[in-house]
Chimera marker file (.cmm) of the C-alpha trace (Angstrom):
<marker_set name="trace">
<marker id="1" x="3.671" y="17.270" z="-11.114" r="1" g="1" b="0" radius="0.5"/>
<marker id="2" x="4.977" y="14.562" z="-13.445" r="1" g="1" b="0" radius="0.5"/>
<marker id="3" x="8.189" y="14.252" z="-11.407" r="1" g="1" b="0" radius="0.5"/>
<marker id="4" x="6.188" y="13.962" z="-8.188" r="1" g="1" b="0" radius="0.5"/>
<marker id="5" x="4.049" y="11.209" z="-9.716" r="1" g="1" b="0" radius="0.5"/>
<marker id="6" x="7.135" y="9.316" z="-10.872" r="1" g="1" b="0" radius="0.5"/>
<marker id="7" x="8.715" y="9.675" z="-7.435" r="1" g="1" b="0" radius="0.5"/>
<marker id="8" x="5.595" y="8.319" z="-5.763" r="1" g="1" b="0" radius="0.5"/>
<marker id="9" x="5.434" y="5.333" z="-8.111" r="1" g="1" b="0" radius="0.5"/>
<marker id="10" x="9.122" y="4.667" z="-7.470" r="1" g="1" b="0" radius="0.5"/>
<marker id="11" x="8.508" y="4.998" z="-3.741" r="1" g="1" b="0" radius="0.5"/>
<marker id="12" x="5.708" y="2.403" z="-3.854" r="1" g="1" b="0" radius="0.5"/>
<marker id="13" x="7.798" y="0.015" z="-5.929" r="1" g="1" b="0" radius="0.5"/>
<marker id="14" x="10.670" y="0.297" z="-3.462" r="1" g="1" b="0" radius="0.5"/>
<marker id="15" x="8.501" y="-0.129" z="-0.356" r="1" g="1" b="0" radius="0.5"/>
<marker id="16" x="6.288" y="-3.019" z="-1.466" r="1" g="1" b="0" radius="0.5"/>
<marker id="17" x="9.016" y="-5.672" z="-1.778" r="1" g="1" b="0" radius="0.5"/>
<marker id="18" x="10.150" y="-4.936" z="1.766" r="1" g="1" b="0" radius="0.5"/>
<marker id="19" x="6.550" y="-5.298" z="2.966" r="1" g="1" b="0" radius="0.5"/>
<marker id="20" x="5.889" y="-8.498" z="1.052" r="1" g="1" b="0" radius="0.5"/>
<marker id="21" x="9.086" y="-10.218" z="2.226" r="1" g="1" b="0" radius="0.5"/>
<marker id="22" x="9.006" y="-9.079" z="5.844" r="1" g="1" b="0" radius="0.5"/>
<marker id="23" x="9.789" y="-11.817" z="8.332" r="1" g="1" b="0" radius="0.5"/>
<marker id="24" x="9.320" y="-10.875" z="11.986" r="1" g="1" b="0" radius="0.5"/>
<marker id="25" x="6.530" y="-8.336" z="11.748" r="1" g="1" b="0" radius="0.5"/>
<marker id="26" x="6.228" y="-6.478" z="15.078" r="1" g="1" b="0" radius="0.5"/>
<marker id="27" x="2.906" y="-5.776" z="16.742" r="1" g="1" b="0" radius="0.5"/>
<marker id="28" x="1.332" y="-2.487" z="15.726" r="1" g="1" b="0" radius="0.5"/>
<marker id="29" x="1.478" y="0.402" z="18.238" r="1" g="1" b="0" radius="0.5"/>
<marker id="30" x="-2.313" y="0.310" z="18.603" r="1" g="1" b="0" radius="0.5"/>
<marker id="31" x="-2.178" y="-3.311" z="19.829" r="1" g="1" b="0" radius="0.5"/>
<marker id="32" x="-3.883" y="-4.837" z="16.792" r="1" g="1" b="0" radius="0.5"/>
<marker id="33" x="-1.895" y="-7.814" z="15.553" r="1" g="1" b="0" radius="0.5"/>
<marker id="34" x="-1.150" y="-8.179" z="11.857" r="1" g="1" b="0" radius="0.5"/>
<marker id="35" x="-3.116" y="-11.019" z="10.215" r="1" g="1" b="0" radius="0.5"/>
<marker id="36" x="-1.319" y="-14.257" z="9.365" r="1" g="1" b="0" radius="0.5"/>
<marker id="37" x="-0.022" y="-14.333" z="5.802" r="1" g="1" b="0" radius="0.5"/>
<marker id="38" x="0.163" y="-10.541" z="5.449" r="1" g="1" b="0" radius="0.5"/>
<marker id="39" x="3.553" y="-10.943" z="3.804" r="1" g="1" b="0" radius="0.5"/>
<marker id="40" x="1.917" y="-12.729" z="0.848" r="1" g="1" b="0" radius="0.5"/>
<marker id="41" x="-0.826" y="-10.185" z="0.182" r="1" g="1" b="0" radius="0.5"/>
<marker id="42" x="-1.004" y="-8.332" z="-3.115" r="1" g="1" b="0" radius="0.5"/>
<marker id="43" x="-1.846" y="-4.779" z="-4.100" r="1" g="1" b="0" radius="0.5"/>
<marker id="44" x="-5.471" y="-4.086" z="-5.004" r="1" g="1" b="0" radius="0.5"/>
<marker id="45" x="-5.184" y="-0.341" z="-5.475" r="1" g="1" b="0" radius="0.5"/>
<marker id="46" x="-3.197" y="2.781" z="-4.706" r="1" g="1" b="0" radius="0.5"/>
<marker id="47" x="-4.084" y="6.417" z="-4.203" r="1" g="1" b="0" radius="0.5"/>
<marker id="48" x="-2.349" y="9.720" z="-3.640" r="1" g="1" b="0" radius="0.5"/>
<marker id="49" x="-3.905" y="12.400" z="-1.464" r="1" g="1" b="0" radius="0.5"/>
<marker id="50" x="-2.460" y="15.794" z="-2.240" r="1" g="1" b="0" radius="0.5"/>
<marker id="51" x="-4.322" y="17.490" z="0.624" r="1" g="1" b="0" radius="0.5"/>
<marker id="52" x="-2.115" y="15.799" z="3.241" r="1" g="1" b="0" radius="0.5"/>
<marker id="53" x="0.747" y="14.436" z="1.070" r="1" g="1" b="0" radius="0.5"/>
<marker id="54" x="0.066" y="10.775" z="1.764" r="1" g="1" b="0" radius="0.5"/>
<marker id="55" x="0.103" y="7.773" z="-0.477" r="1" g="1" b="0" radius="0.5"/>
<marker id="56" x="-2.116" y="4.824" z="0.323" r="1" g="1" b="0" radius="0.5"/>
<marker id="57" x="-1.936" y="1.215" z="-0.771" r="1" g="1" b="0" radius="0.5"/>
<marker id="58" x="-4.801" y="-1.245" z="-0.351" r="1" g="1" b="0" radius="0.5"/>
<marker id="59" x="-3.656" y="-4.834" z="0.119" r="1" g="1" b="0" radius="0.5"/>
<marker id="60" x="-5.747" y="-7.976" z="0.095" r="1" g="1" b="0" radius="0.5"/>
<marker id="61" x="-5.406" y="-11.675" z="0.741" r="1" g="1" b="0" radius="0.5"/>
<marker id="62" x="-5.916" y="-14.203" z="-2.068" r="1" g="1" b="0" radius="0.5"/>
<marker id="63" x="-9.699" y="-14.271" z="-1.545" r="1" g="1" b="0" radius="0.5"/>
<marker id="64" x="-9.863" y="-10.480" z="-1.844" r="1" g="1" b="0" radius="0.5"/>
<marker id="65" x="-7.708" y="-10.506" z="-5.009" r="1" g="1" b="0" radius="0.5"/>
<marker id="66" x="-10.023" y="-13.032" z="-6.691" r="1" g="1" b="0" radius="0.5"/>
<marker id="67" x="-13.100" y="-11.030" z="-5.670" r="1" g="1" b="0" radius="0.5"/>
<marker id="68" x="-11.570" y="-7.725" z="-6.806" r="1" g="1" b="0" radius="0.5"/>
<marker id="69" x="-10.824" y="-9.171" z="-10.248" r="1" g="1" b="0" radius="0.5"/>
<marker id="70" x="-14.321" y="-10.630" z="-10.606" r="1" g="1" b="0" radius="0.5"/>
<marker id="71" x="-16.942" y="-8.563" z="-12.389" r="1" g="1" b="0" radius="0.5"/>
<marker id="72" x="-19.301" y="-8.609" z="-9.403" r="1" g="1" b="0" radius="0.5"/>
<marker id="73" x="-20.743" y="-6.128" z="-6.943" r="1" g="1" b="0" radius="0.5"/>
<marker id="74" x="-18.174" y="-5.125" z="-4.307" r="1" g="1" b="0" radius="0.5"/>
<marker id="75" x="-20.734" y="-4.200" z="-1.643" r="1" g="1" b="0" radius="0.5"/>
<marker id="76" x="-20.593" y="-7.748" z="-0.291" r="1" g="1" b="0" radius="0.5"/>
<marker id="77" x="-17.179" y="-9.398" z="-0.245" r="1" g="1" b="0" radius="0.5"/>
<marker id="78" x="-16.846" y="-13.206" z="0.083" r="1" g="1" b="0" radius="0.5"/>
<marker id="79" x="-16.229" y="-14.825" z="3.471" r="1" g="1" b="0" radius="0.5"/>
<marker id="80" x="-12.558" y="-14.833" z="4.410" r="1" g="1" b="0" radius="0.5"/>
<marker id="81" x="-11.779" y="-11.572" z="2.613" r="1" g="1" b="0" radius="0.5"/>
<marker id="82" x="-9.286" y="-9.393" z="4.470" r="1" g="1" b="0" radius="0.5"/>
<marker id="83" x="-8.278" y="-5.938" z="3.263" r="1" g="1" b="0" radius="0.5"/>
<marker id="84" x="-5.576" y="-3.682" z="4.684" r="1" g="1" b="0" radius="0.5"/>
<marker id="85" x="-4.664" y="-0.080" z="3.965" r="1" g="1" b="0" radius="0.5"/>
<marker id="86" x="-1.095" y="1.152" z="4.346" r="1" g="1" b="0" radius="0.5"/>
<marker id="87" x="-0.580" y="4.903" z="4.605" r="1" g="1" b="0" radius="0.5"/>
<marker id="88" x="2.749" y="6.622" z="4.116" r="1" g="1" b="0" radius="0.5"/>
<marker id="89" x="3.597" y="10.296" z="4.063" r="1" g="1" b="0" radius="0.5"/>
<marker id="90" x="4.945" y="11.197" z="0.633" r="1" g="1" b="0" radius="0.5"/>
<marker id="91" x="8.185" y="13.129" z="0.472" r="1" g="1" b="0" radius="0.5"/>
<marker id="92" x="8.188" y="16.261" z="-1.633" r="1" g="1" b="0" radius="0.5"/>
<marker id="93" x="11.100" y="16.724" z="-4.046" r="1" g="1" b="0" radius="0.5"/>
<marker id="94" x="12.713" y="19.426" z="-1.896" r="1" g="1" b="0" radius="0.5"/>
<marker id="95" x="12.670" y="17.037" z="1.109" r="1" g="1" b="0" radius="0.5"/>
<marker id="96" x="14.756" y="14.352" z="-0.609" r="1" g="1" b="0" radius="0.5"/>
<marker id="97" x="18.472" y="14.894" z="0.085" r="1" g="1" b="0" radius="0.5"/>
<marker id="98" x="20.644" y="14.831" z="-2.997" r="1" g="1" b="0" radius="0.5"/>
<marker id="99" x="17.773" y="14.964" z="-5.472" r="1" g="1" b="0" radius="0.5"/>
<marker id="100" x="18.566" y="17.106" z="-8.473" r="1" g="1" b="0" radius="0.5"/>
<marker id="101" x="15.606" y="18.487" z="-10.346" r="1" g="1" b="0" radius="0.5"/>
<marker id="102" x="15.547" y="20.591" z="-13.532" r="1" g="1" b="0" radius="0.5"/>
<link id1="1" id2="2" r="1" g="1" b="0" radius="0.2"/>
<link id1="2" id2="3" r="1" g="1" b="0" radius="0.2"/>
<link id1="3" id2="4" r="1" g="1" b="0" radius="0.2"/>
<link id1="4" id2="5" r="1" g="1" b="0" radius="0.2"/>
<link id1="5" id2="6" r="1" g="1" b="0" radius="0.2"/>
<link id1="6" id2="7" r="1" g="1" b="0" radius="0.2"/>
<link id1="7" id2="8" r="1" g="1" b="0" radius="0.2"/>
<link id1="8" id2="9" r="1" g="1" b="0" radius="0.2"/>
<link id1="9" id2="10" r="1" g="1" b="0" radius="0.2"/>
<link id1="10" id2="11" r="1" g="1" b="0" radius="0.2"/>
<link id1="11" id2="12" r="1" g="1" b="0" radius="0.2"/>
<link id1="12" id2="13" r="1" g="1" b="0" radius="0.2"/>
<link id1="13" id2="14" r="1" g="1" b="0" radius="0.2"/>
<link id1="14" id2="15" r="1" g="1" b="0" radius="0.2"/>
<link id1="15" id2="16" r="1" g="1" b="0" radius="0.2"/>
<link id1="16" id2="17" r="1" g="1" b="0" radius="0.2"/>
<link id1="17" id2="18" r="1" g="1" b="0" radius="0.2"/>
<link id1="18" id2="19" r="1" g="1" b="0" radius="0.2"/>
<link id1="19" id2="20" r="1" g="1" b="0" radius="0.2"/>
<link id1="20" id2="21" r="1" g="1" b="0" radius="0.2"/>
<link id1="21" id2="22" r="1" g="1" b="0" radius="0.2"/>
<link id1="22" id2="23" r="1" g="1" b="0" radius="0.2"/>
<link id1="23" id2="24" r="1" g="1" b="0" radius="0.2"/>
<link id1="24" id2="25" r="1" g="1" b="0" radius="0.2"/>
<link id1="25" id2="26" r="1" g="1" b="0" radius="0.2"/>
<link id1="26" id2="27" r="1" g="1" b="0" radius="0.2"/>
<link id1="27" id2="28" r="1" g="1" b="0" radius="0.2"/>
<link id1="28" id2="29" r="1" g="1" b="0" radius="0.2"/>
<link id1="29" id2="30" r="1" g="1" b="0" radius="0.2"/>
<link id1="30" id2="31" r="1" g="1" b="0" radius="0.2"/>
<link id1="31" id2="32" r="1" g="1" b="0" radius="0.2"/>
<link id1="32" id2="33" r="1" g="1" b="0" radius="0.2"/>
<link id1="33" id2="34" r="1" g="1" b="0" radius="0.2"/>
<link id1="34" id2="35" r="1" g="1" b="0" radius="0.2"/>
<link id1="35" id2="36" r="1" g="1" b="0" radius="0.2"/>
<link id1="36" id2="37" r="1" g="1" b="0" radius="0.2"/>
<link id1="37" id2="38" r="1" g="1" b="0" radius="0.2"/>
<link id1="38" id2="39" r="1" g="1" b="0" radius="0.2"/>
<link id1="39" id2="40" r="1" g="1" b="0" radius="0.2"/>
<link id1="40" id2="41" r="1" g="1" b="0" radius="0.2"/>
<link id1="41" id2="42" r="1" g="1" b="0" radius="0.2"/>
<link id1="42" id2="43" r="1" g="1" b="0" radius="0.2"/>
<link id1="43" id2="44" r="1" g="1" b="0" radius="0.2"/>
<link id1="44" id2="45" r="1" g="1" b="0" radius="0.2"/>
<link id1="45" id2="46" r="1" g="1" b="0" radius="0.2"/>
<link id1="46" id2="47" r="1" g="1" b="0" radius="0.2"/>
<link id1="47" id2="48" r="1" g="1" b="0" radius="0.2"/>
<link id1="48" id2="49" r="1" g="1" b="0" radius="0.2"/>
<link id1="49" id2="50" r="1" g="1" b="0" radius="0.2"/>
<link id1="50" id2="51" r="1" g="1" b="0" radius="0.2"/>
<link id1="51" id2="52" r="1" g="1" b="0" radius="0.2"/>
<link id1="52" id2="53" r="1" g="1" b="0" radius="0.2"/>
<link id1="53" id2="54" r="1" g="1" b="0" radius="0.2"/>
<link id1="54" id2="55" r="1" g="1" b="0" radius="0.2"/>
<link id1="55" id2="56" r="1" g="1" b="0" radius="0.2"/>
<link id1="56" id2="57" r="1" g="1" b="0" radius="0.2"/>
<link id1="57" id2="58" r="1" g="1" b="0" radius="0.2"/>
<link id1="58" id2="59" r="1" g="1" b="0" radius="0.2"/>
<link id1="59" id2="60" r="1" g="1" b="0" radius="0.2"/>
<link id1="60" id2="61" r="1" g="1" b="0" radius="0.2"/>
<link id1="61" id2="62" r="1" g="1" b="0" radius="0.2"/>
<link id1="62" id2="63" r="1" g="1" b="0" radius="0.2"/>
<link id1="63" id2="64" r="1" g="1" b="0" radius="0.2"/>
<link id1="64" id2="65" r="1" g="1" b="0" radius="0.2"/>
<link id1="65" id2="66" r="1" g="1" b="0" radius="0.2"/>
<link id1="66" id2="67" r="1" g="1" b="0" radius="0.2"/>
<link id1="67" id2="68" r="1" g="1" b="0" radius="0.2"/>
<link id1="68" id2="69" r="1" g="1" b="0" radius="0.2"/>
<link id1="69" id2="70" r="1" g="1" b="0" radius="0.2"/>
<link id1="70" id2="71" r="1" g="1" b="0" radius="0.2"/>
<link id1="71" id2="72" r="1" g="1" b="0" radius="0.2"/>
<link id1="72" id2="73" r="1" g="1" b="0" radius="0.2"/>
<link id1="73" id2="74" r="1" g="1" b="0" radius="0.2"/>
<link id1="74" id2="75" r="1" g="1" b="0" radius="0.2"/>
<link id1="75" id2="76" r="1" g="1" b="0" radius="0.2"/>
<link id1="76" id2="77" r="1" g="1" b="0" radius="0.2"/>
<link id1="77" id2="78" r="1" g="1" b="0" radius="0.2"/>
<link id1="78" id2="79" r="1" g="1" b="0" radius="0.2"/>
<link id1="79" id2="80" r="1" g="1" b="0" radius="0.2"/>
<link id1="80" id2="81" r="1" g="1" b="0" radius="0.2"/>
<link id1="81" id2="82" r="1" g="1" b="0" radius="0.2"/>
<link id1="82" id2="83" r="1" g="1" b="0" radius="0.2"/>
<link id1="83" id2="84" r="1" g="1" b="0" radius="0.2"/>
<link id1="84" id2="85" r="1" g="1" b="0" radius="0.2"/>
<link id1="85" id2="86" r="1" g="1" b="0" radius="0.2"/>
<link id1="86" id2="87" r="1" g="1" b="0" radius="0.2"/>
<link id1="87" id2="88" r="1" g="1" b="0" radius="0.2"/>
<link id1="88" id2="89" r="1" g="1" b="0" radius="0.2"/>
<link id1="89" id2="90" r="1" g="1" b="0" radius="0.2"/>
<link id1="90" id2="91" r="1" g="1" b="0" radius="0.2"/>
<link id1="91" id2="92" r="1" g="1" b="0" radius="0.2"/>
<link id1="92" id2="93" r="1" g="1" b="0" radius="0.2"/>
<link id1="93" id2="94" r="1" g="1" b="0" radius="0.2"/>
<link id1="94" id2="95" r="1" g="1" b="0" radius="0.2"/>
<link id1="95" id2="96" r="1" g="1" b="0" radius="0.2"/>
<link id1="96" id2="97" r="1" g="1" b="0" radius="0.2"/>
<link id1="97" id2="98" r="1" g="1" b="0" radius="0.2"/>
<link id1="98" id2="99" r="1" g="1" b="0" radius="0.2"/>
<link id1="99" id2="100" r="1" g="1" b="0" radius="0.2"/>
<link id1="100" id2="101" r="1" g="1" b="0" radius="0.2"/>
<link id1="101" id2="102" r="1" g="1" b="0" radius="0.2"/>
</marker_set>
């Protein structure tokens, strides 16, 4: 379990720089355009769901980051707050080619 956790953290650290420095972001398959400035958003939180082997990252714009750090109620977010959730299927250790495990 510890190896899986370390692999997931490594996976997130590898994926986030490519997300944050993306240039020509294509339109999503569902037709919803990505918001302007998505490449400058920061991570608010992460989660791992073991029931379907996915890892999720919640991103937010600068307004959302300030609100998330504030010690206030999160039921009402300030105007201009935009949150996004990225979902990625986690690879199990036996699915990674060339991975040697003890």
